[in-house]
LORO-341475 format. One record per residue (C-alpha): x negated, y, z; residue in one letter. Coordinates in steps of 0.25 Angstrom, whole numbers, plus 5000, padded with zeros to 4 digits. Example, Ala and Ser with C-alpha at 12.3 -4.5 7.8 and 13.67 -1.06 7.14 Angstrom:
residues 2
495149825031A494549965029S
***
This chain:
residues 177
504453324949X504153394961X504653314973X504953374986X503653314994X502953394983X503853514981X503453514998X501953504996X501853644987X501353784992X501953864981X503153834973X502953894960X503954004960X503054064973X501654044964X502254134955X502754234964X501154234969X500654214954X501354314945X500954434953X499554374954X499654374939X500254534938X499154564946X498154524937X498754584926X498754714933X497354714936X496954664922X497754784917X496854884926X495554834919X496254864906X496854994910X495455034914X494954984899X495955044893X496055174901X494555204899X494355184883X494855314881X493455364886X492755284881X491855164876X490655184887X491955224899X492455084894X490955004894X491055064907X492355014913X492154884907X490854864914X491154924928X492454824925X491754694928X491154754940X492654784946X492854644941X491954594949X492254654959X493554634961X493554494959X492454474971X493454554980X494654484974X493954364978X493654394992X495254434993X495754314989X494654214998X495154315010X496554305006X496354145006X495754135020X496854235025X497954145018X497554035024X497554085036X499154135032X499253975027X498953925041X499954025048X498954095055X499154245053X498054305061X497054225053X497654245041X497654415046X496154395050X495754345037X496354455030X495854565037X494354505036X494754485020X495254645019X493954695029X493054625018X493754655007X493554795012X492254795017X491554725004X492454804994X491954934999X490454894999X490854844985X491354994984X490155054990X489154974981X489854994967X490155154971X488555174976X487955084966X488755094955X487755124945X486655034949X487754934949X488254964935X486654964929X486354814935X487454754931X487754794916X486054854913X486154964906X487255034898X487555154892X487555294903X489055314897X489455154899X488755174914X489455314917X490855234915X490355124923X489955204934X491255294933X492155174931X491355094944X491555214955X493055214950X493155064952X492355064963X493155144970X494355044969X493454934974X494054934989X495454954986X495454844979X494554734986X495754774997X496854754987X496254614983X496454584997X497754625001X498154554988X497354434991X498254435005X499354454999X499254324988X498754255000X500154285008X500754244997X501254384991X500654424979X501754494973X501354624982X499854614977X500454634963X501254734965X500054824974X499154774962X500254854953X500354974960X498854984960X498754974944X499855064942X
***
């Protein structure tokens, strides 16, 4: 049984956690749905296209997770400053994180777009030319989305650090539509 002292030590109530977690679950479901829909949409084109998309999705998952981790780390620093009621430091931390995400995502985009064929050959070796052509096309298309996605991850992490995961869910829903 909870005593009054135990309740005061709790940072978040169960309803606070639900308001934070449920939008996160919805956002993750939307992200998984997009990956599934990519495969379903491309399946009508042929086996080589499905294979190419599948190869590139492995790279995309790695890149997305790297930027999500950077965004989470930056949001932790900004959230720590918010917890200390230091708005100025929180703002500087958030701005620094967003600039770092922007610069590193531009570098990653340039790398993927400039050396897409080399990267695919190094990672996957010799694959059929039709599969490689599909992988190259898909990598170029998805490579163009790296910067906006990295910045979205940064903003979403900051909203979550402020205790507002509902906004990121709505933005994710809008992007997926």
